[in-house]
N, C-alpha and C positions, 0 to 999 in steps of 0.2 A: 209818714209811715216807714220809709226805709231806714232812716236815722233811729227811729224808735226800735225797728227790728235789730239793726246793728247793735245799739246800745244795750238792748235787753240780752241778746245772746252774747255780747262780749262780757257782760258782767257774769253771765252763767259760766262762760269759758274760762274765766278766771280762776274758777276753782274746780278745775278738771282732775284733781287728785282723786284716784279711783276709778276713773273711766266713767262709761255711759251709766251704769246702774247707780252710781253715787251721785250722778247728776239728774237722775229722773226726778228726784223730790224737789230739786231747784226748778227744773224745767216745769213741772206741774205747779210749783207756787207761783211762778212769774207768768206762764202761758196759759194755764187753766184759771187758777184763783183771781191773780191780779189783773191780767189784761183781757182775759176771756177770749183769746184768739182761738183756741180749740177747746173741745170738751174734754171731759175726763175719759169718756170712751173712746175718743179719737187718740188720745195719748196712748191709751192701753193697746189699741190696734196698731198704732205706729210702732210701739215698742216690739210687738210681735213680729211685724213685718220687718222692722230694722234688725231684729236677732237673726232673720232668716236671709237677709241679703248682705252683699259686701259693704264694709265700712263700720265705723263706729257708731253706736246707738244714738249718742248725743248729736252727732253731726247729722245723722238721718232725721231725728227728730227736728232740728233746726231747719233743715232743707225743706221738709214737709210744711212746717209751720210758715216759713216765709213764702213759699209757693202758695200756700192757701191765702196768705194775707196780700201778697203783691206779685204774684205769678213768677216768672223766670228771674227778674230783678230781685224780687224778694228772697227767693231760694238763694241766690248767690250771696247777697247781703247778709242774711242770716247765717250761712255757712261760714263765711269770712269772719263774722263776728264771733262764732263759736271757736274757730281755729286760731285766729290772730293772738288772743292774749297768751295762750299756752305757748304758741311758737315763740313769741317775744320773751317770755319768762326763761324759756329754756336757752334761748340765744344769749340772754343776759348772763345766766349762770355759766355758760360755756365760755363766754369771752372774758368776763371778769373774775371769776374764780377757778383757779386751776384745779383745785381737789376740794370741791364744794363740801363734800362729806367729812372732811377732816376738821371742820368747825363744829364744836361741841353743840353750839346753839342750833345749828342746822339739824343735826342728829336727833336732838330732843324735839325739834319742831315736828320732824317727820314722824316721830313716834306719836306725837299728839294727833297729828293729821291722820295717822293709820287708824286710830280709835273712831275719830270722827267719820272717816270713809266707811268703816264697818258699820257704823249706826245708820248712816244715810242708805246704805244697800239694804240693810234690814227693814228700814222703813219703806223703801220702795218696793220690797217683796211684800210686805204686810198690805200696802195700799193695793198692790196688783191683785193679791189674794182676795181682799174684800170686794174689789170689782168684779173679779171672776165669779164669786159667790153670788152676786146680784144677778148675773147674766145666765146662770146655767140653771136648768130644772133639777138636775142631778147634784144636789148640793154635798150629799155624803160621799158619793163617788169622787168628786173633784177634790173635796177635802182630804180624802184618802190618798189620792195622787200626791197632793202637797205633802202630807205627813211623810209618807213613804220615800219620796225622792229627797225631802229635807234630811231625813234620817240617814239615807244611803250617802249623801254628800257629807254630811257631818262625820260618818264612820269612815269614809274616804280620807277625809282630812286628818281625822284624829290618828288613824293608823299610817298616816303619810303614804297612801297608796295612790299613785299617779294614775288617773283614769280621765281620758278626754271627756270633755264636756259634750262634745259632739256626740259621743256614742250615748250618753245620757239622754240627749234630745232625741236621737234616732230611736232609742228604746221607748221612751215615753210616748212618742208619736206612734209607734206600732202597737203598744199596748192600749193607748187611747182610742185607737182606731178599732181595734179588735174589741174592746169592752163596750164603747158607744154603738158600734155595729150590733152586737148582740143585744144590746138595750133597744136599739130601734127595731130589731126584728120582733123582738117580744111585744113591744108597744104597738106594732103594726097588726099583730095577730089578735 
């Protein structure tokens, strides 16, 4: 089990371009669909918790999954598997290539990778939205949140306005609390 954990997360860790959100689709494919180590709902919960705790999302997901399958040793092995490939790749680039981006082939490869990462992030967002819609009894309100905040983020990017994602998270948390508290009070009456 430990070798399988290591190999699976090392394979995922080799494609760390774009960070945790880009890797969520890979984690879901390997850990939920192929291996069935965790459920789709667990991955969604891990993602939410990992977003609000220190450390990268993908590493927190690996740690949780490893812990679930083989306790402390599994958590350590899965985490090392996730970290080791990107560490070695960066180490090789820094040791053997003085100015990596002066090579035209590397620049073109990164342009292609950028597109793939964007698509992986969009796919992860769509999958999370679908799962959220299955869980909530307030589908229209939840979809309204998704549409409004997606629109806000797109406008901020289009007009190149630098606005911390932390503020968006805090604002959405406060709005969610207020709106769902009002709905809860109306439902209780």
